[in-house]
C-alpha positions in Angstrom: 14.5 -4.1 186.0 15.3 -2.2 189.1 17.9 0.5 189.2 20.6 -1.5 190.9 20.5 -4.2 188.3 20.6 -1.6 185.5 23.6 0.0 187.2 25.4 -3.3 187.5 24.8 -4.0 183.8 25.9 -0.4 183.0 29.2 -1.0 184.7 29.7 -4.4 183.1 29.0 -2.9 179.6 31.4 -0.1 180.2 34.2 -2.4 181.3 33.5 -4.9 178.4 33.5 -2.1 175.8 36.7 -0.6 177.2 38.5 -3.9 177.0 37.1 -4.7 173.5 38.0 -1.3 172.2 41.5 -1.6 173.6 42.1 -4.9 172.0 40.7 -3.7 168.7 43.0 -0.6 168.7 46.0 -2.8 169.7 45.4 -5.0 166.7 44.9 -2.0 164.4 48.1 -0.5 165.7 50.0 -3.7 165.3 48.8 -4.3 161.8 49.1 -0.7 160.5 52.2 0.1 162.6 50.8 3.6 162.9 50.1 4.9 166.4 47.8 7.7 165.2 45.5 5.2 163.3 45.3 3.0 166.4 44.5 5.9 168.7 41.9 7.3 166.3 40.3 3.8 166.1 40.1 3.5 169.9 38.7 7.0 170.2 36.0 6.5 167.6 35.0 3.0 168.7 34.9 3.9 172.4 33.0 7.2 171.8 30.3 5.5 169.7 30.0 2.7 172.3 29.8 5.2 175.1 27.0 7.1 173.4 25.1 3.8 172.8 25.6 2.8 176.4 24.5 6.2 177.7 21.3 5.9 175.5 20.6 2.4 176.8 21.1 3.5 180.4 18.9 6.5 180.1 16.1 4.5 178.5 16.3 1.9 181.2 16.2 4.4 184.1 13.7 6.9 182.5 10.9 5.6 184.8 13.0 6.1 188.0 12.7 9.9 188.0 13.6 10.0 191.7 16.9 8.3 190.9 18.5 11.3 189.1 21.6 11.0 191.4 22.4 7.7 189.6 22.6 9.6 186.3 24.8 12.3 187.7 27.3 9.9 189.3 27.2 7.5 186.4 27.7 10.0 183.6 30.0 12.2 185.7 32.3 9.4 186.7 32.5 8.1 183.2 33.2 11.5 181.7 36.0 12.1 184.3 37.6 8.7 183.7 37.3 8.8 179.9 40.3 11.1 179.3 42.4 9.0 181.7 41.3 5.9 179.7 42.4 7.5 176.4 45.7 8.7 177.9 46.5 5.2 179.3 45.7 3.6 175.9 48.1 6.0 174.2 50.9 4.5 176.1 49.6 0.9 175.6 49.4 1.6 171.8 52.9 3.0 171.8 54.1 -0.3 173.3 52.1 -2.3 170.7 53.8 -0.4 168.0 57.2 -1.1 169.6 58.0 2.6 170.3 60.1 3.2 173.4 59.2 5.9 175.9 62.2 8.0 174.9 61.3 8.1 171.2 
């Protein structure tokens, strides 16, 4: 596979995992009615998935040694957006539990 195809799959996998982890954590929060359990579930599931996707991406682009800029942008952007993703999901999970913003 060429690097552009791998990058497209990488982005698709990141978005798919982000949505799946969010849905999983939402259901865990709804069932347990505990915000912390839901947040920990999204943190663990998304972190493990992120590590697996990073490993896949690195193995697919290992032959493209001249394409190191893809690794820097891909890893850097994901690592910058990951805390924002977790912060956003904290508020989504609060809503799933039925907690108002002023509580």
